[in-house]
N, C-alpha and C positions, 0 to 999 in steps of 0.2 A: 608171637613168642614172648613170654614174660621171662625177665632175667633179674636176679638180685643185684643190688649195688655192688656187692663184693665180686660177683661173677663178671659184671660189666667192667669193674676196675681192673680185674686180672686180665681179661681179654684185651682191653685198651693198652694196658701196660706192656703186653706182649707185642701187639700189632704196631703201636706208634713208633718204637725204635726201628722196627723192620721197614716201615714206610720212609722214615728218615734216611736209613741206610740205602734204600733202593734209589733215592734221589742222588746220594753220593756216588753210587755205583754207575748210574746213568751219565753223570757228569764226568767221571773218570773215563768211561767208555768213549765218550764224545771227544774228550781230550786226546785219547789214543788215536781216535780216527782223524782228528785234525792233524796230528803229527804225521801220520801216514799220508794223508792227502798232500801236505806240503813237501814231504820227501819225494812223493811220486812225481810231482810237477818239476822236480830238478833233473828229470831224465833228459838226456841230450836230445835235442830236436823239438822239444816242446816249447811252446811260447810261454813267456813269463806269466801271462794272465790266464793260462789254462786252468780251468776249474774255479775261477774266482767267484762266480756266482754261487757255486756249491759251498765254497768256504764261507761266504757272507751268510748263507742260510744256516750253515752249522753254527756259526758264531751267534746268530740270533737264537738258535735253539739252546745254546749254552746259556745265554742270558735268561732265557725262560726258565731253565732248570734252576739257576741260582735264585731267581724270584720265587720259584716254587719252594725252594729250601727255606727261604725267609718266611714264606707263608706257613710252612710246616712248623717252624719254630714258634710262630704266633699261635698256631693251633695247639701245640704243646703247652704253651703258657696258659692258654684259655682253658684247656682241660684240667691243668694243674689247679687253677682257681676253682673250677667246678668241683674237682675232687675234694678240695679243702671245704668248700661250702657244704657239701653233702656228707662231710666227715668220712670220706672214703680214704683220704690220704692224710698222713701225718705231716709234720713240718720238717721233713728230711732235707737238709741243706745239701746242695750239690747234685741232687738227683735229676733236676730239670734245669733247662736254660732259664736265666733270670734277666740278663741283659745281653747286648751285643748285637749281632746282625738282625735279630728280630725287631729291634727298636730303630734300625736304620731306615731312613726314607730312601726309596729307590732313586738312583741317579738319573738325571735327565739324559735321555739319548742324544748324543752329539753326532753319531754316525749317520 
């Protein structure tokens, strides 16, 4: 299937923010789940360590989502550069991330 640069630009411009927001939504959902899990183990009669392995796995999944968000910002920056190179995008300030988390190096895991 052949596509013009203008059509590809329009399509990517719609889909990229959607992909970015889906990662935010997943992280928010996992944070709500974490809260529910922590509240649930405060029930009388449950051991303090109940569900600890599940909490650790959820925390790992959250770290993975945050790393994915950073990768998505890097993708956004790369696509912005490509768009400028092929003259599909103007030089609109503020429309794309330029610095911040995308430039950050991942923290060493200490856990």
